[in-house]
N, C-alpha and C positions, 0 to 999 in steps of 0.2 A: 434093829440097830445092833451093830457089833459091840461087844464088850470092850471097854478101854483097856489099855496096857496095864500090867500090874504095877503097883506102887513101888517106889524105890525104898529099899530097906537098908538099915545100917549094917556095915560089916560086923562080923561076930566079935571083933576085938574092941569095938567102940563101947566105952563105959560111961561117957558123959558127952554132952553137946560141945561142939567146937564153935568158937566165935571167930569170924574172919571179916575183913573188909572187902568190899566189892567196888573197885574203882571204874567208873564209867564216865567218859568225857561228855559234858553237856547233857546231863541226865536230869529229868526224863524227857526224851524227844519223841517225835512221831514214830520212828522205826524201832523203838525200844520195847515193844510189847513182849517180845520173846524173853527179854531180861526179867521183866516183871513175873512172867510165868516161871522162869528158872528160879527166881527168888523164892517163890512158894514151894517149888519142888525141893529146893535146898533145905528149907525149914522142915519139910517132911522127912528129909534124909538125915536129920540130926545136925545140920549146920545153921548156926545163927549168923546170917549174912547181914552186914550193915553197910549201907550205901555211902560212898564218898564220890564226889565229882569235881571236875575242874572248875566249872561254873554253870550257872543256870542257863538253859538255852533261851534264845530270844524268839521273837515272832510269835506265831500261833502253834508252837510245838507242843504246848501242854494241852493236848486235845482229847486225851483219853479219860474215861471215868475214874481211873486209878491215878492219874497224873498228880493231883494235889496230895494224895496220900504218899506217893513216892517222893514228892518234893519235901514233905515234912519229915521223911525218914532219912534225908540226905544231908550230909555235911559238905559244904562247898569250900574248896581251897582258895578260890579267887573270886573277887578281888580281896586283897588282904588289907586290914586296917593297920594304922601306924604301929599300934602296940604289938600286933601279930608279927609285923616285919622285924621289929626290934627283938622280940623273943626268938624268932627264927635265926637271926644273925647271932644272937647269944648262944643258941644251941650249937651252931657250927663252931663258934669260937671256943666253947668249952669242950668240944669233942676231942681236941688234942691233935698233935702233929701227925699221928698215924692216919687218922681220918682225913685230915687235910691232904696228905700225900695221895691217898686213894682217890679223893675227889679230883686232884690235879691230873692223875694218870687217866682217870675216866674222861676228862675233858680233852686231853691230848690224844687219846686213843680212839676217839669217836671217828668212825669211818663214813665216807660218803656224805659229809655235811659241809656246808659253806661256812665261811667265817661268821656270818650273821647267825646261822643255826647253832654254831658253837657257843656264841654269846647267849642265845636263847636257852641252851642247855645249862649254862652257868646260872642264868636267872631262875631256872626251875629249882635251884637249890633252896630257895626260900619257901615256896609252897611244899616242897618235899620235907622240909623241917617241920612245917605245920602238920603235915600228914603223919610224920613220925611221932610227934607229940600226941596227936589224937589217937593213933594206934596204941601207944603205950597206956593212955588213959582208959581206953576201952578194952584193953587186954586182949588184943587180937593175936591169934596164933599165926595168921597167914593173911596175905593180901592177894586177891585175884583181880587181874586187870583185863578189861574187855578187849583191847587191841594193842598192837605193838607200835603205836604212834608215840606222841609226847607223854601220854599217860604211862606208858612203860618206862620212859625216861624218869618220870616222877617216882615210880616204884623202885627203879634202880638206885636213884640217889637216896631215897628213903631207906633202902636196905643198906647202903654204904654207911649211912649215919647211925642206924639203929639196929641193924642185923635182922630186921623183919624179913622172913622169906616171902617170895611172891611167885605167882604163876601168870601166864599170858594166854589169852584166847585169840586165835587167829581166825577171822571170819572172811577174809578175802586175800587176794594176792599180796605177798610180802612187800612188793615194790610200791604199793599204795600207801605205805605207812612211814616213809622217810628213812633216814640213815641211822647209824649207830646200832644196827640190828644185832651184830655179833655180841656186843656188850649186854644189850637188853636180854637176849635169850641166853647168853652164856652164864648170867647170874641167876636166871630163873630156876626155880625148883622143879617145875614141870610145865608142860604146855598142853593146850587143847587146840584142836583144829576141827573144822566142820566137815572135812572130806578126806578120803584117802589121797586124792590128788594133791591137796594142800600139804599133807604130811610128807609125801614124796618130794614135793618142790621145796619144802622147808628144810629137809635134811640135805638136799642137794645144794641149796644156796648157803646154808650156814656151816656145813661140814662139821668140824669138831665143836663148834660153838653151840650146836643144837642140844637142847636138854636130853638126857637119857630117856626120860619118860615123855612121850608125846601121844596123847590119847585122841582118837577120832570120836568126836562127840557133836553130832549135828545139832544146830539150833532146833527147838522143837515146838510142838503144838500142845496146848492144854486140851486134852481129849474130853475132859468133863464139860468144858464150855463149848467146844466145837462139835455140836450135835444138832442135827436138823430137827425142826419142829414138825415138818411135814415131809413125806417121801419126795425124793427127786423125781421130776417129770421132764422128759426130753421135750424139746420144741417140736410141735407137729403142724406148724404152718399157721396157727391162729395168732394174730398179733405179731409184733416185732420179735426177732431173735435177739435176746438180751445177752450182751457180752460184757464181762467185768474184768478189770485188771487193776493191780495195786502195786505201787512202787514209787519211790521219790522221782520227781521230774528231773531227769538227768539224761544226757545223751546215751549213756551206757545201758539204759533201760529199754531203748529201742522203740519208744512209743510212736515215733514218726512212721515206722514201717507198719505198725498195726493200724494207724490212721489211714495210710495209703491202702492197706488191704480192705478196710471198711469201704473206702471209695470204690475200689474194684468190685466188691460184692454188690454194692448198691447199683452200680452201673450194669450189673448182670441181672438186676431185678430182685435181688434178695433184700427183704425188709429187715435190716440189721441195725442195732443201736449199740454204741460202745460207751461205757462209763469208766472213767479213769480216776482212781483214788490215789492221792499223794500230792505232795507239794515240793517245790524246789528248795534249795538251801538258803534262799533269800526271801522267803515268805511271799513268793509270787512275783518277785521283781527280777528273777533270773531266767532259768530255762523254761519256765512256764510261758514266757513271751514267745519263744521259739515254737513251743508246742501249739500255742494258739494260732500262730502264723501258719503252721502245717495244716491245721484244721480248715482254715480259710482257703489256703492254696488248693486243697483237694475238694473243696466244695461240700464239706460234710458238717457244716456248722450246726445244723439241726439234728444230726445223728450221733455226734460225739460230744460228751459232756465231761468237763473237768470238775471233779468233786472236791478238790483241795485236800488238806490234811483231814483224815477221816478217823474218828474214834473207833476203837476196837469193836464196840457193839454194832456200830453202823457197818463196819467192814464185814462182820459175820452175817449181818442182815442182807447185805448185797450178795454175799456168796450163796445164801439161800434163795434169793430172788432171781439170780441169773440162770441162764441156760448153759453157759460155757464160761470158763476162766481161761484167759490167754495171757501168757507171759512172754513178751517178744524180746527179751534181754539179749544184748550183744556179749555181755560178760556177766557172770553170776557165780556166787558160791553155790549154796543149795538154798533156794529161795523159800523163806518161811511163808510168804504169801501163797505160793503154790502148795506147800504142805497144808495150809489152812483150807484151801479149796478142795484138796483131796480128802481131808478129814471130813468136810461137809458133803462128801460124795458127789462133787461137781466134776463133770468131765473137763479135763485140763489139756491145753496145748502149750508146750514149752519149746524153747530152742535148745539145740545141741551145743551148749557153750559150757566151758569150764567143767564143773562137777555135777551138772544137772542130770547126767546119765547115772549118777549114783542114787538119785531120788526116784526116777521113773524107769519102768520097763516099757519101752515103746510098743504100742499096740496092745499092751496088757492092762496097764493102769493109766495111761496117758498117751497122747500123740506127741511126736517130736519132729521139729522141722529145723532147717538150717537157719542160723541167725542172719539178720540183715536182708531177708527176702520177703517182701510184701506179697509176692505171688504165692509162695509156699504157705504163708499164713492164711491167705484168702482160700487157698485150695483145701487146707485142713479144716477151716471153719465151715466151708461149704459141705465137706464130706460129713461132718458131724450133724450139720443142719438137716441133711437128707437121710441120715441113718440113725433113727432113734434106738435101734437095737444095739448098735455100737456104743452109743451114749450110755445106755443102761448097763452094758457090760463094764465100761470104764468106771462108771459110778460105783458099781458093786465092788470092784477090785481096789479102788484107790484108798478107801479108808483102811482096808486091811494092811496095806503097806505102811501107812502112817502109824497105826496102832502097834505094829510090830517093831518099828525101828526109828521113828521120828517124833516121839513125844518128848515133852519137856523134862521128863525124868531121866533121859539118857545123859544129857550134859551135867545135870545136877548129880547124878549117880557117879559120873566120872570124877567130879571134884571131891565128892564125899569119900570115894574109895582112896584117893590120894591122901586126904587129911585125917582119916580115921584108921588107917592101917598101921 
């Protein structure tokens, strides 16, 4: 077993711990495992992070062993009780004309928003005031925001009201997170992005509104947990070839192409089974129905199983049980699920989309195919099925890559460096 990456250490000038808020929309949800990992890495790096969230997620999102602990650590801004609404209004009223004028300018200058979205921005002034009061009570030095959607609007309004500095983490294309981006980023103290590609795009799209400091800090793996109990063994023809994938059920994840690839492989006589972990945004009433229809259409009902929202422990267990991990995404940042698989020394097949080429070196630590091609997915799976030596080589190399560059201490260290220098 390879040694894990070195722990994050405090910069030399840090003389005491820093307390900050960590704003995550609808926390804790199924995809938030990496945030929980980063939280512990931040603690190790000298940052006392305290969670705050827009609201509690619905459905079966609280699926991890740590979910209840995370919920108990989180302050929720919405819904607001009558007393909280009155106090929020009072906080804005007593802020004075200077703050009112800054709020009005913010509303008027918001770009690429509809009239309804501008009203939503105004309505966010109330939970922003609640956030400001909580930050003052908890003596936060800083607020870190997971993404530049409405959570960043909350941080912006909170900063206008209280002066609390904030930062933003961009984990996907900027256009996915709504309007008013120039103001959100223009007031941010610094930014984090998960890939070089996103940093280039962010600077191009924002121009002078981009923060001076934008650090590349990929979402990461907890290497202490992501360790195999038994050595990886390639498939050698005995029993079914087990393939595992993990990602929310959404068109962008490309599951339908992987399902079609499974059908092609079974038609060629390869005994292959696919297990898909993840759920849609509507607790099974949304894109899951499309995925189920694709399974029926391709005649692989007995060979493809939807696991639903999968706790972290079960996710890691599946990575150890499977022969291959396949991520068929059409668009992706740098997928944490693929990092997890590589950390567990599992041979990985990914698509050449977005920034995935910053994670893998094709033919060295993973295989890479074009997105949206069931034929290429099937060909790559068949290649690994019939080449155990290649599987063993990818297995050996993959964890080295994660241990060097993609552990949870990377993003935590980037935040700590900004706050303790």
